[in-house]
C-alpha positions, 0 to 999 in steps of 0.5 A: 250326501246331503241335499243343499235344499230342503223345500216343502210344496203345499198343494195348490187351490183345491175345490174344498179350499173354495168350497169347505162342504166338499170335505164332508160330501166327499172322499178327501183323497180325490178332491183336485186341484181347481183351475186357478190351483193348476196355474199356482201349481205351474208357477211353483214349478217356474219358480222352483226352476228359477230357485233350483237352476239345472240341479237335481231333484228328489220329489215325494209326493202326498198320494192325494189327487189334488198333490199329485195335480200340482207335482204334474204341473210343476214337474212339467218345467222340468227335463225328465232326467232332472228329477226322481219321484216316489209317492209317500203316504206319510205325507197325506193330508190329516185323516178327518174320519167318516164322511159327515154333514157339512154342519158336523164339520163345522162344529167339529172344526169350531172345537178343533179351533178351541181345543188346539189343532196338536191334540184334537182328534176327529171322531174315527180320524186323526189328531195332529199329534198322529200326523206329528208321529208320520213325520218323525218316522218319514224323518228317519227314511228321509236321512236314510236316503242322504246318506246316498252318495248319489242322492239329489241336490234337492229334497222337494216334498209336495204336501198339505199345510199340517204336513208342513207346519207339523215337519217345521215344528219336528225339525225345528224341536218347537214347542206345541205352542210355537206349533199353534201359532204357524199360520198355514202356508198359501197355496203352492207356496214354497216353504225353503230349507237351506243346508250350511256346511259351516255349521252342517245345519239346515236353516229355513228361509222362508219367513212363516207368518204367525198368528195374532190372536192367542190361539192356545194354552200355554204352559212354559216348562220351568226348571 
């Protein structure tokens, strides 16, 4: 049974969001939420509860500690009988390679912005294309899960900014240029897809902010 909604939630504010050098000095998966991030996650849980009411949910969670903590604080708004959950490693953050100095990290991030997020590969890590492939593979699993007759009414993915943008790109078959124009969702923001039974399609009802500057080279297909 197709869920009524697919909801993507970025983790709450983490310590690397307030001090980017932590991305260079600590294992990415261990970075935790700030006190503000915990409060954001609690508020996201309240918003989610208001949205779904007593409907059932299935949570897919990136295994990083900041996404686990976001889920834990969201889930406190619901009785355990209302939801199921599982960790989903394909929802993890883009791998940035081995730990390095903060100066080197800033240099690499500048290169990525200039080259394009989708194609740029961190030395020893992943390109956006690799995360796209993970998301593509995950969609196949989700569609198989949706075939279960007792699948919950809401599918909730708790993940990271890049994964959310690439999920939108893959679901709606957007171009690379359209992906590059998307801004990151805010911490603990709900990005909501709603199912339209008449068209048998999902509609993105959350407005995604677009970057104003020209962020990547563009070459339209001409046929």
